[in-house]
C-alpha atoms as one frame of an Amber mdcrd trajectory, in Angstrom:
protein
  -0.131  -0.166  -0.008   3.000   2.323   1.037   4.457   1.658  -2.266   1.588
   3.496  -4.343   0.932   6.005  -1.828   4.396   7.654  -1.428   4.720   7.910
  -5.418   1.365   9.410  -5.779   2.197  11.975  -3.186   5.610  12.756  -5.258
   3.655  13.459  -7.986   0.987  15.560  -6.296   4.092  17.853  -4.541   5.254
  18.443  -7.960   2.161  19.541  -9.602   2.262  22.246  -6.240   6.190  22.941
  -6.917   5.166  23.765 -10.728   2.116  25.907  -9.636   4.401  27.354  -7.375
   7.060  28.191  -9.895   4.228  29.546 -12.200   2.565  31.992  -9.702   6.381
  33.054  -9.012   6.778  34.159 -12.436   3.853  35.468 -13.437   2.924  37.085
 -10.034   1.218  40.341 -10.398   2.893  41.855  -7.525   5.684  41.566  -5.304
   3.797  40.143  -2.587   2.400  37.861  -4.376   5.736  36.595  -5.474   7.146
  36.462  -2.087   4.116  34.434  -1.208   4.873  32.132  -3.917   8.901  31.926
  -3.119   7.882  30.536   0.533   5.104  27.842  -1.052   8.110  26.979  -3.193
  10.443  26.073  -0.564   7.954  24.601   1.712   7.045  22.194  -1.321  10.417
  21.579  -1.637  11.318  20.618   1.969   8.259  18.104   1.720   9.138  16.693
  -1.454  12.418  16.254  -0.154  11.586  14.592   2.879   9.016  12.350   1.120
  11.634  11.405  -0.605  13.970  10.307   1.631  11.116   8.729   3.456  10.834
   6.717   0.128  14.608   5.721   0.015  15.084   4.931   3.305  18.111   7.134
   3.855  18.459   9.968   6.373  20.665  12.583   4.062  17.532  14.144   2.672
  16.655  14.975   5.779  19.833  17.446   6.551  19.140  18.668   3.155  15.444
  19.293   3.805  16.580  21.572   6.819  19.250  23.471   4.812  16.791  24.554
   2.218  14.311  25.404   5.206  17.076  27.649   6.704  17.502  29.130   3.409
  13.954  29.674   2.849  13.609  31.601   6.154  16.699  33.552   5.257  15.552
  34.496   2.058  11.728  35.367   3.357  13.028  37.765   5.801  15.273  39.538
   3.234  12.201  39.886   0.766  10.096  41.329   3.635  12.770  43.516   4.259
  13.196  45.030   0.948   9.320  45.327   0.430   9.239  47.629   4.187  12.305
  49.346   3.248  13.450  48.973  -0.378  17.019  48.573   0.500  18.307  44.692
   2.380  21.319  45.713   3.421  21.160  48.887   5.817
């Protein structure tokens, strides 16, 4: 049963990633693009963790943690840019 569920979930997360990329490219405003970027990295984390469960290795969990940290930093940078117009003061 699990052999069918994990590939199905991987496919659905892949579709969610593609939709987030489409919103990132096409987004009409900067806040829409920032939200798409957040959604993109969260979906990437979920995809990598699910793939790690499927393969049975712990290496992918460390990669997902690294992506989470980079995603947080990029969200803070984009929010600071939207508020002040400059990232580095």
